[in-house]
Backbone as CSV, one residue per row, in Angstrom:
resi,resn,N_x,N_y,N_z,CA_x,CA_y,CA_z,C_x,C_y,C_z
1,MET,-6.889,-13.736,-22.008,-6.620,-12.367,-21.760,-5.119,-12.367,-21.420
2,THR,-4.402,-11.296,-22.028,-3.051,-11.166,-21.765,-2.750,-9.677,-21.425
3,ILE,-1.595,-9.480,-20.842,-1.151,-8.113,-20.354,-1.039,-7.427,-21.852
4,GLY,-1.601,-6.195,-21.823,-1.652,-5.304,-23.058,-2.732,-5.485,-23.972
5,ASP,-3.588,-6.396,-23.770,-4.798,-6.721,-24.622,-5.713,-5.433,-24.455
6,VAL,-6.467,-5.125,-25.485,-7.382,-4.012,-25.458,-8.784,-4.566,-25.451
7,TYR,-9.749,-4.148,-24.561,-11.015,-4.526,-24.435,-11.871,-3.259,-24.411
8,THR,-13.280,-3.432,-24.522,-14.199,-2.346,-24.272,-14.784,-2.654,-22.976
9,TYR,-14.791,-1.461,-22.005,-15.513,-1.723,-20.677,-17.042,-1.483,-20.901
10,THR,-17.796,-2.547,-20.551,-19.265,-2.602,-20.728,-19.945,-2.495,-19.518
11,GLY,-19.374,-2.437,-18.334,-20.056,-2.450,-17.034,-20.585,-1.082,-16.648
12,SER,-21.110,-0.989,-15.445,-21.727,0.180,-14.904,-21.131,0.632,-13.579
13,GLU,-20.141,-0.064,-13.150,-19.414,0.282,-11.842,-18.654,1.482,-12.044
14,PHE,-17.991,1.804,-13.186,-17.194,2.926,-13.476,-17.946,3.641,-14.789
15,THR,-19.032,4.279,-14.420,-19.874,4.877,-15.502,-19.104,5.775,-16.550
16,TRP,-18.095,6.539,-16.103,-17.434,7.371,-17.014,-16.625,6.584,-18.040
17,MET,-16.341,5.229,-17.713,-15.540,4.463,-18.679,-16.311,3.473,-19.534
18,THR,-17.614,3.430,-19.290,-18.569,2.560,-20.106,-18.378,3.049,-21.588
19,GLY,-18.195,1.884,-22.323,-18.031,2.067,-23.777,-16.667,2.448,-24.364
20,ARG,-15.813,2.629,-23.355,-14.425,3.216,-23.821,-13.461,1.858,-23.905
21,PRO,-12.497,2.168,-24.722,-11.382,1.115,-24.850,-10.452,1.182,-23.602
22,VAL,-10.056,-0.027,-23.186,-9.166,0.037,-22.005,-8.035,-1.134,-22.203
23,ARG,-6.940,-0.839,-21.724,-5.794,-1.789,-21.861,-5.517,-2.486,-20.631
24,VAL,-5.346,-3.795,-20.748,-5.042,-4.611,-19.410,-3.671,-4.494,-18.964
25,ARG,-3.385,-4.166,-17.632,-2.157,-3.971,-17.080,-1.884,-5.074,-16.109
26,ALA,-2.922,-5.660,-15.473,-2.680,-6.683,-14.394,-3.994,-7.301,-14.180
27,ILE,-3.944,-8.470,-13.490,-5.169,-9.067,-13.020,-5.064,-9.445,-11.584
28,MET,-6.058,-9.127,-10.844,-6.171,-9.629,-9.370,-7.306,-10.670,-9.300
29,PRO,-6.802,-11.866,-8.959,-7.798,-12.959,-8.885,-8.799,-12.750,-7.790
30,HIS,-9.984,-13.183,-8.011,-11.162,-13.066,-7.151,-10.741,-13.617,-5.717
31,GLY,-10.891,-12.909,-4.765,-10.642,-13.401,-3.326,-9.191,-13.079,-2.899
32,ALA,-8.412,-12.624,-3.746,-6.981,-12.292,-3.476,-6.919,-11.047,-2.509
33,ASP,-6.134,-10.971,-1.608,-5.979,-9.839,-0.690,-5.264,-8.731,-1.429
34,PRO,-5.996,-7.626,-1.675,-5.396,-6.576,-2.371,-4.170,-5.905,-1.812
35,ASP,-4.039,-6.071,-0.416,-2.911,-5.497,0.242,-1.634,-6.315,0.226
36,SER,-1.842,-7.579,-0.346,-0.641,-8.606,-0.450,0.269,-8.263,-1.622
37,ASP,1.568,-8.482,-1.345,2.524,-8.117,-2.508,2.356,-8.859,-3.593
38,ASP,1.827,-10.156,-3.491,1.545,-11.028,-4.734,0.090,-11.184,-5.104
39,ALA,-0.675,-10.242,-4.854,-2.093,-10.230,-5.242,-2.361,-10.089,-6.742
40,TYR,-1.519,-9.403,-7.357,-1.608,-9.042,-8.756,-0.887,-10.004,-9.685
41,LEU,-1.366,-10.259,-10.873,-0.666,-11.126,-11.854,-0.268,-10.060,-12.910
42,TYR,1.017,-9.759,-13.009,1.582,-8.815,-13.962,2.257,-9.347,-15.196
43,ASP,2.457,-10.637,-15.347,3.239,-11.263,-16.425,2.272,-12.259,-17.188
44,ASP,2.487,-12.367,-18.470,1.643,-13.262,-19.256,1.656,-14.704,-18.751
45,ARG,2.810,-15.188,-18.304,2.948,-16.516,-17.875,1.951,-16.715,-16.720
46,SER,1.919,-15.904,-15.694,1.161,-16.040,-14.572,-0.309,-15.882,-15.034
47,VAL,-0.641,-15.004,-15.873,-1.941,-14.850,-16.317,-2.544,-15.925,-17.046
48,GLU,-1.691,-16.502,-18.035,-2.162,-17.689,-18.694,-2.273,-18.888,-17.853
49,ALA,-1.578,-19.035,-16.696,-1.758,-20.150,-15.845,-2.908,-19.999,-14.844
50,HIS,-3.514,-18.839,-14.948,-4.753,-18.494,-13.959,-6.033,-18.782,-14.959
51,ASP,-6.966,-19.479,-14.192,-8.246,-19.517,-15.021,-9.142,-18.363,-14.727
52,LEU,-9.191,-17.493,-15.713,-9.950,-16.211,-15.471,-11.437,-16.403,-15.056
53,ASP,-11.782,-15.714,-14.003,-13.072,-15.743,-13.509,-13.681,-14.392,-13.726
54,PRO,-14.980,-14.349,-13.939,-15.578,-13.057,-14.287,-15.641,-12.158,-13.039
55,ARG,-15.368,-12.689,-11.825,-15.248,-11.846,-10.635,-13.839,-11.284,-10.304
56,ASP,-12.886,-11.782,-11.131,-11.436,-11.282,-11.012,-11.593,-9.802,-11.347
57,ARG,-10.637,-9.048,-10.668,-10.538,-7.617,-11.001,-9.312,-7.455,-12.094
58,VAL,-9.510,-6.649,-13.059,-8.484,-6.330,-13.952,-8.121,-4.917,-13.830
59,GLU,-6.720,-4.699,-13.642,-6.355,-3.391,-13.722,-6.095,-2.894,-15.106
60,VAL,-6.898,-1.829,-15.438,-6.872,-1.327,-16.929,-6.526,0.163,-16.929
61,GLN,-5.939,0.544,-18.050,-5.795,1.982,-18.339,-6.820,2.372,-19.463
62,PRO,-7.654,3.377,-19.183,-8.614,3.742,-20.214,-7.853,4.627,-21.228
63,TYR,-8.382,4.683,-22.416,-7.921,5.461,-23.552,-8.513,6.908,-23.551
64,ILE,-7.737,7.870,-23.690,-8.152,9.329,-23.725,-8.134,9.708,-25.087
65,ASP,-9.415,9.800,-25.724,-9.493,10.079,-27.098,-8.964,11.501,-27.386
66,ARG,-9.275,12.441,-26.825,-9.027,13.868,-27.037,-7.400,14.112,-27.027
67,GLU,-6.656,13.207,-26.261,-5.366,13.434,-26.261,-4.491,12.246,-26.887
68,ASP,-5.286,11.332,-27.597,-4.657,10.333,-28.369,-3.627,9.500,-27.536
69,ARG,-3.995,9.035,-26.265,-3.000,8.315,-25.512,-3.759,7.583,-24.469
70,TRP,-3.008,6.602,-23.917,-3.587,5.818,-22.720,-3.255,6.501,-21.426
71,SER,-4.183,6.567,-20.571,-4.142,7.201,-19.298,-3.013,6.583,-18.382
72,TRP,-2.422,7.392,-17.590,-1.449,6.668,-16.592,-2.164,6.436,-15.302
73,VAL,-3.493,6.826,-15.187,-4.328,6.496,-14.004,-5.081,4.996,-14.402
74,THR,-5.035,4.200,-13.496,-5.734,2.911,-13.758,-7.030,2.731,-12.897
75,SER,-7.887,1.816,-13.398,-9.128,1.388,-12.598,-9.063,-0.095,-12.630
76,ASP,-9.935,-0.635,-11.727,-9.989,-2.063,-11.639,-11.424,-2.764,-11.757
77,PRO,-11.917,-2.786,-12.927,-13.289,-3.365,-13.204,-13.316,-4.740,-13.055
78,LEU,-14.418,-5.382,-12.968,-14.561,-6.849,-13.008,-14.182,-7.368,-14.541
79,ALA,-13.649,-8.584,-14.409,-13.188,-9.137,-15.782,-14.494,-9.400,-16.612
80,GLY,-15.626,-9.757,-15.985,-16.861,-9.942,-16.792,-17.443,-8.703,-17.324
81,ASP,-16.931,-7.553,-17.078,-17.422,-6.361,-17.467,-16.513,-5.784,-18.732
82,LEU,-15.660,-6.815,-19.227,-14.773,-6.412,-20.433,-15.222,-7.279,-21.541
83,SER,-15.158,-6.652,-22.709,-15.615,-7.399,-23.969,-14.732,-7.001,-25.118
84,ARG,-14.528,-7.832,-26.082,-13.728,-7.666,-27.300,-14.584,-6.745,-28.089
């Protein structure tokens, strides 16, 4: 997984997003403190050095079909809920 990759959200935590394409913006490793300044991995080098865990959170932008663009609002599903 790298920043900018596109996946399909297959989970049920964010029901409105199920089946929609989403673009990876960052990864928050499982167990990281979300309030910490270094909780998120924003660059490909950090992401590649990290062993992705299905429990990691992935900050994603959903695609808005009717406007033909990526949303500026992000969500943070589990890595295990994203598929190619």
